C-alpha positions as CSV (number, residue, x, y, z in Angstrom):
1,M,-4.4,61.7,33.6
2,K,-3.4,58.4,32.0
3,K,-7.0,57.5,31.4
4,T,-7.6,61.0,30.0
5,A,-4.6,60.7,27.8
6,L,-5.8,57.3,26.4
7,I,-9.1,58.8,25.6
8,C,-7.5,61.7,23.8
9,V,-5.3,59.4,21.8
10,G,-8.3,57.3,20.8
11,L,-10.2,60.4,19.7
12,V,-7.3,61.6,17.6
13,S,-7.0,58.1,16.0
14,M,-10.7,58.2,15.1
15,T,-10.4,61.7,13.7
16,V,-7.5,60.7,11.5
17,A,-9.3,57.6,10.3
18,L,-12.5,59.6,9.4
19,A,-10.3,62.1,7.5
20,Q,-9.1,59.5,5.1
21,P,-11.0,59.4,1.8
22,V,-13.4,56.6,1.4
23,K,-12.7,54.4,-1.6
24,P,-15.9,53.8,-3.7
25,V,-17.1,50.3,-4.0
26,A,-16.3,49.1,-7.5
27,K,-19.4,48.2,-9.5
28,P,-19.3,45.1,-11.7
29,A,-18.6,45.9,-15.3
30,P,-21.7,45.4,-17.6
31,K,-21.6,42.3,-19.7
32,P,-21.1,43.2,-23.4
33,A,-24.2,42.7,-25.6
34,A,-24.1,39.7,-27.8
35,P,-23.0,40.7,-31.3
36,L,-25.8,41.0,-33.9
37,L,-23.4,39.9,-36.7
38,K,-21.3,36.9,-35.7
39,N,-19.5,36.3,-39.0
40,L,-19.1,37.5,-42.6
41,T,-22.2,35.5,-43.7
42,D,-24.3,37.3,-41.2
43,S,-22.9,40.7,-42.3
44,A,-23.5,39.9,-46.0
45,S,-27.1,38.7,-45.3
46,Y,-27.9,41.9,-43.5
47,A,-26.3,44.0,-46.2
48,I,-28.5,42.3,-48.8
49,G,-31.6,43.1,-46.9
50,L,-30.4,46.7,-46.4
51,S,-29.6,47.1,-50.1
52,V,-33.0,45.7,-51.3
53,A,-35.0,47.8,-48.8
54,N,-33.2,51.0,-49.6
55,F,-33.7,50.4,-53.3
56,Y,-37.4,49.9,-53.1
57,K,-37.8,52.7,-50.6
58,Q,-36.2,55.1,-53.1
59,Q,-38.8,53.9,-55.7
60,G,-41.6,55.0,-53.4
61,I,-42.6,51.6,-52.0
62,K,-43.5,52.1,-48.3
63,N,-45.5,48.9,-47.6
64,I,-43.5,45.7,-47.8
65,K,-44.5,42.6,-45.8
66,A,-41.1,41.4,-44.5
67,N,-42.4,37.9,-43.7
68,L,-43.3,37.3,-47.4
69,V,-40.0,38.7,-48.5
70,T,-38.3,36.2,-46.2
71,Q,-40.5,33.4,-47.5
72,G,-39.5,34.2,-51.1
73,I,-35.8,34.2,-50.2
74,N,-36.1,31.0,-48.2
75,D,-38.1,29.2,-51.0
76,V,-35.5,30.0,-53.6
77,M,-32.4,29.4,-51.5
78,G,-33.9,26.2,-50.1
79,G,-34.8,24.9,-53.5
80,K,-38.5,24.8,-52.6
81,K,-41.4,25.2,-55.0
82,T,-42.2,28.9,-55.3
83,I,-45.7,30.4,-55.3
84,F,-45.1,31.7,-58.8
85,D,-42.3,31.7,-61.3
86,E,-39.9,34.5,-62.3
87,T,-41.9,35.6,-65.3
88,V,-45.0,36.1,-63.2
89,A,-42.9,37.8,-60.5
90,N,-41.6,40.3,-63.1
91,N,-45.1,41.1,-64.3
92,V,-46.3,41.5,-60.7
93,M,-43.5,44.0,-59.9
94,N,-44.1,45.9,-63.2
95,N,-47.7,46.3,-62.4
96,Y,-47.0,47.2,-58.8
97,M,-44.4,49.8,-59.7
98,S,-46.7,51.3,-62.3
99,R,-49.4,51.7,-59.7
100,V,-46.9,53.3,-57.2
101,Q,-45.7,55.7,-59.9
102,E,-49.3,56.6,-60.9
103,E,-50.2,57.4,-57.3
104,K,-47.0,59.5,-57.0
105,S,-47.7,61.3,-60.3
106,K,-51.5,61.7,-59.8
107,P,-51.5,65.5,-59.1
108,R,-49.5,66.0,-62.3
109,I,-51.8,63.6,-64.3
110,D,-54.9,65.4,-62.9
111,S,-53.6,68.8,-63.9
112,G,-52.9,67.5,-67.4
113,L,-56.4,66.2,-67.7
114,A,-57.9,69.5,-66.6
115,F,-55.7,71.4,-69.1
116,C,-56.8,69.1,-72.0
117,A,-60.5,69.4,-71.0
118,K,-60.2,73.2,-71.1
119,N,-58.0,73.3,-74.2
120,K,-60.5,71.1,-76.1
121,Q,-63.1,73.9,-76.0
122,R,-60.9,76.1,-78.2
123,P,-62.3,76.0,-81.8
124,E,-58.9,75.8,-83.4
125,V,-58.0,72.7,-81.4
126,K,-58.8,69.2,-82.8
127,T,-58.9,66.1,-80.5
128,T,-58.4,62.6,-81.8
129,P,-60.1,59.5,-80.2
130,S,-56.9,58.7,-78.3
131,G,-56.9,62.1,-76.6
132,L,-54.2,63.7,-78.7
133,Q,-54.8,67.4,-79.4
134,Y,-53.4,69.4,-82.3
135,E,-53.6,72.8,-83.8
136,V,-52.5,73.6,-87.3
137,L,-50.0,76.5,-87.4
138,I,-48.9,76.0,-91.0
139,Q,-50.5,73.6,-93.4
140,G,-48.1,72.1,-95.9
141,A,-48.9,70.5,-99.2
142,G,-46.5,67.5,-99.2
143,E,-46.9,63.8,-98.5
144,K,-48.2,62.5,-95.2
145,P,-46.0,59.8,-93.6
146,T,-47.2,56.3,-92.6
147,A,-46.2,54.4,-89.5
148,K,-43.6,52.5,-91.7
149,D,-41.8,55.7,-92.8
150,S,-39.1,57.9,-91.3
151,V,-39.3,61.7,-91.1
152,T,-37.1,64.7,-90.6
153,C,-38.4,67.3,-88.2
154,H,-37.6,70.4,-86.3
155,Y,-39.4,70.6,-82.9
156,R,-39.5,72.2,-79.5
157,G,-41.0,70.6,-76.4
158,A,-42.1,72.1,-73.1
159,L,-44.0,71.1,-69.9
160,L,-47.5,72.6,-69.1
161,D,-45.9,75.4,-67.1
162,G,-43.8,76.4,-70.1
163,T,-40.5,74.8,-68.9
164,P,-38.6,73.7,-72.0
165,F,-37.0,70.3,-72.0
166,D,-35.8,69.8,-75.6
167,N,-35.4,72.0,-78.8
168,S,-33.8,71.0,-82.1
169,Y,-33.8,74.6,-83.2
170,D,-31.3,75.4,-80.4
171,R,-29.1,72.6,-81.6
172,G,-29.3,74.0,-85.2
173,Q,-30.0,70.6,-86.7
174,P,-33.3,68.8,-87.4
175,I,-33.7,65.1,-86.3
176,T,-34.5,62.1,-88.5
177,F,-36.2,59.1,-87.0
178,A,-38.5,56.2,-87.7
179,L,-42.1,56.7,-86.6
180,T,-42.0,53.4,-84.8
181,G,-39.2,54.6,-82.6
182,V,-40.9,57.5,-80.8
183,I,-43.6,58.1,-78.2
184,P,-47.2,57.2,-79.3
185,G,-48.3,60.8,-79.5
186,W,-45.6,61.5,-82.1
187,T,-46.3,58.4,-84.0
188,E,-50.0,59.3,-84.3
189,G,-49.5,63.1,-84.7
190,L,-46.9,63.1,-87.5
191,Q,-49.2,60.9,-89.6
192,L,-51.7,63.8,-89.6
193,M,-49.2,66.2,-91.1
194,P,-48.3,66.8,-94.7
195,A,-44.7,67.6,-95.3
196,G,-44.1,71.3,-95.0
197,S,-46.5,71.6,-92.1
198,K,-46.1,72.9,-88.6
199,Y,-48.5,71.7,-85.9
200,K,-48.8,72.3,-82.2
201,F,-49.6,69.2,-80.1
202,V,-50.8,68.6,-76.6
203,I,-49.8,65.0,-75.7
204,P,-51.4,63.5,-72.6
205,H,-49.1,61.4,-70.3
206,N,-50.4,58.1,-71.6
207,L,-49.3,59.0,-75.1
208,G,-46.0,60.4,-73.9
209,Y,-43.7,58.9,-71.2
210,G,-46.4,57.6,-68.9
211,A,-46.3,57.8,-65.1
212,F,-42.5,57.3,-64.8
213,D,-39.9,60.1,-64.8
214,Y,-37.9,60.4,-68.0
215,G,-34.8,62.6,-67.8
216,P,-36.0,66.2,-67.3
217,I,-39.7,65.1,-67.8
218,P,-41.5,64.3,-64.5
219,G,-43.7,61.3,-64.5
220,G,-47.4,61.9,-65.5
221,S,-46.5,65.0,-67.5
222,T,-48.7,66.3,-70.3
223,L,-46.4,67.6,-73.0
224,L,-46.5,70.6,-75.4
225,F,-44.8,70.3,-78.7
226,E,-44.4,72.4,-81.8
227,I,-43.3,70.1,-84.7
228,E,-42.3,71.1,-88.2
229,L,-42.3,68.2,-90.7
230,L,-39.5,68.9,-93.2
231,E,-39.3,65.6,-95.1
232,V,-40.9,62.2,-95.4
233,K,-38.6,59.2,-96.1
234,K,-40.6,56.2,-97.3
235,G,-40.0,52.9,-95.5
236,Q,-38.8,49.9,-97.4
């Protein structure tokens, strides 16, 4: 009996021990990753890179060689001789941005060229060597302006799809300006008009606002204008 009792007590003790919840073995906490930005200078440096990249990405530039960007920064900040000076750098960027914009605006440029080619076949349309097209709606008998003169005009402008973007008639007041202060298509076209005339113009993008967006006018747009020349003011 005693031996049997000891065995029973031992089994009870083991049962109680097995019934106790097993505590999980604690895993070592992961080591925190080393911080990317250790101080304010690091943060400012990264912010500069972020700002520059976002700006040019918004301009449509998708292919930048980061190693050359870094070299340019290091050359300037380290007082080293740069590959080219700031004047050349500005010219390079202007040419590059123009090419990017032309590629972006190419579908609009192509549609404008196609429109002008078809419009040129109309007998009432005249085309100048520059590509400017015009149609006489009313032929006045007044004086023609020169590039040195100022003029007073009424006008309305629209895109090829007919979307209007400017109209002096809606404002109820004509506009006066020097012929040297407007787009090339206007400078050329108004010199064809005697005062009192009203012409319709088709202005290709290269005689308008070029490949870049200009307010409500998308880059590469061929422009449609009706212009009424009210007065010529002779230049000094």
